Every structure is written in C-alpha cells, then in structure tokens.
VMD Tcl script that draws the C-alpha trace (Angstrom):
set ca {
  {115.34 88.11 71.74}
  {115.33 91.54 73.39}
  {113.41 91.24 76.58}
  {111.78 94.51 77.79}
  {112.62 94.79 81.57}
  {110.38 97.81 82.16}
  {107.82 95.88 84.32}
  {110.63 94.52 86.37}
  {112.47 97.65 86.82}
  {109.28 99.69 87.65}
  {108.11 97.18 90.15}
  {111.56 97.13 91.79}
  {111.65 100.89 91.85}
  {108.27 101.04 93.66}
  {109.19 98.31 96.07}
  {112.51 100.08 96.91}
  {110.62 103.37 97.77}
  {108.64 101.53 100.37}
  {111.89 100.55 102.11}
  {112.30 104.17 103.25}
  {108.76 104.46 104.81}
  {108.19 102.86 108.19}
  {104.54 102.73 107.58}
  {105.27 99.67 105.18}
  {106.51 97.67 108.16}
  {102.85 96.65 109.13}
  {102.43 94.93 105.54}
  {103.83 91.46 104.69}
  {106.71 91.70 102.26}
  {104.71 89.51 99.84}
  {101.69 91.96 99.91}
  {104.25 94.85 98.99}
  {105.72 92.92 96.29}
  {102.36 91.90 94.70}
  {101.19 95.56 95.21}
  {104.23 96.77 93.38}
  {103.62 94.60 90.48}
  {100.01 95.59 90.37}
  {101.03 99.21 90.17}
  {103.74 98.63 87.63}
  {101.48 96.63 85.47}
  {98.84 99.48 85.57}
  {101.46 102.23 84.86}
  {102.65 100.35 81.80}
  {99.09 99.32 80.34}
  {96.02 101.17 81.48}
  {93.90 99.55 78.81}
  {93.38 96.49 80.91}
  {93.01 95.57 84.56}
  {96.51 94.85 85.95}
  {95.48 91.83 88.03}
  {94.23 88.59 86.74}
  {93.45 85.05 87.87}
  {96.93 83.87 87.29}
  {98.51 86.65 89.51}
  {95.78 85.85 92.16}
  {96.45 82.29 92.15}
  {100.26 82.47 92.50}
  {100.18 85.40 94.96}
  {97.00 84.35 96.90}
  {96.05 87.98 96.89}
  {92.66 89.35 95.33}
  {93.12 92.83 93.83}
  {90.92 94.30 96.52}
  {93.12 92.95 99.28}
  {96.06 94.84 97.64}
  {94.11 98.24 97.59}
  {95.65 99.75 100.79}
  {99.26 98.98 99.85}
  {98.71 99.92 96.06}
  {97.39 103.38 97.29}
  {100.22 103.81 99.76}
  {102.81 102.91 97.15}
  {101.31 105.28 94.75}
  {101.54 108.11 97.46}
  {105.17 107.54 98.09}
  {105.72 107.49 94.30}
  {104.19 110.81 94.02}
  {106.10 111.97 96.77}
  {109.26 110.92 95.17}
  {108.41 112.89 92.06}
  {107.20 116.05 93.87}
  {109.16 116.23 97.16}
  {112.63 115.11 95.77}
  {114.37 118.19 97.13}
  {113.47 117.75 100.79}
  {113.73 113.88 101.05}
  {117.31 113.04 99.67}
  {116.71 109.27 100.07}
  {113.73 109.35 97.75}
  {115.80 111.58 95.48}
  {118.55 109.04 95.24}
  {116.30 106.18 94.36}
  {114.42 108.32 91.82}
  {117.81 109.21 90.20}
  {118.79 105.66 90.15}
  {115.60 104.65 88.24}
  {115.75 107.58 85.93}
  {118.91 106.33 84.33}
  {118.59 104.80 80.88}
  {119.88 101.40 82.04}
  {116.69 101.12 84.16}
  {114.59 102.32 81.20}
  {113.88 105.57 82.93}
  {110.85 104.10 84.76}
  {110.95 106.77 87.52}
  {109.74 109.24 85.13}
  {106.76 107.22 84.03}
  {103.16 108.33 85.21}
  {99.60 107.40 84.74}
  {96.85 109.75 83.46}
  {94.00 107.43 85.07}
  {93.53 107.55 88.82}
  {94.77 104.39 90.59}
  {91.75 104.20 92.85}
  {89.36 103.77 89.96}
  {90.61 100.09 89.74}
  {88.92 99.16 93.10}
  {85.46 100.49 92.50}
}
mol new
graphics top color blue
foreach p $ca { graphics top sphere $p radius 0.5 }
foreach p [lrange $ca 0 end-1] q [lrange $ca 1 end] { graphics top cylinder $p $q radius 0.2 }
display resetview
C-alpha cells in the first residue's frame, strides 16, 4: 500500500510557515492546525468543500471560525512564494518543502480564491 502523504506534508508546510510570524501568537495552536488542514485540503482538491462534519466534530471548529486564520495562512503562503529573496526563513522552509521527499508541496497553488469558501 503506497500512502500519499501530500495532505500531511502540505499541512505541515503551512503550519511551519506560521511559526515565523508573530501575528499567529494570538491564535490557539489547535486553530492554526485545523486551518492548515483546511487550506491543504482545498489546495489538493478544489472540487469539494475542504471542511466536513467529521472534521468539525473532531476539531470543534466550524469552517467560518477558521476563516481569519485560513486567510492569514494563505497570505503568508503567498509571501513565501513571492518574497523568498528578502525573507530567508520563509525561503528556507519553502526550499525544504520543495524537495521531492516532501512531494514538492511548496510549489502547489490554487486557481480558485480561498475567500470564496466562506461566502
């Protein structure tokens, strides 16, 4: 059985990016983790909504409660892509997750805007 670790690697990448931004200190770690999973699921599959009743049950977060953190993680993810030359820490994390052993998840993007999930 060959397990696909893309979701796990992408969620880890997104969560790791938040460690470099003091703005995330105001959020509970569980909310950051749930938001990283939300955004990772959306990035990998934009055909269905990334949050469901099972995730809501086990995290105790509704999708709307994650909106602020999801949008902030998305912002820092875009900064890591666009601003890698000025922020060496973001560049290092991006390079780490651009490796094949991490399924090159740092290179993934999403054509549909994230904020449309919260309308």
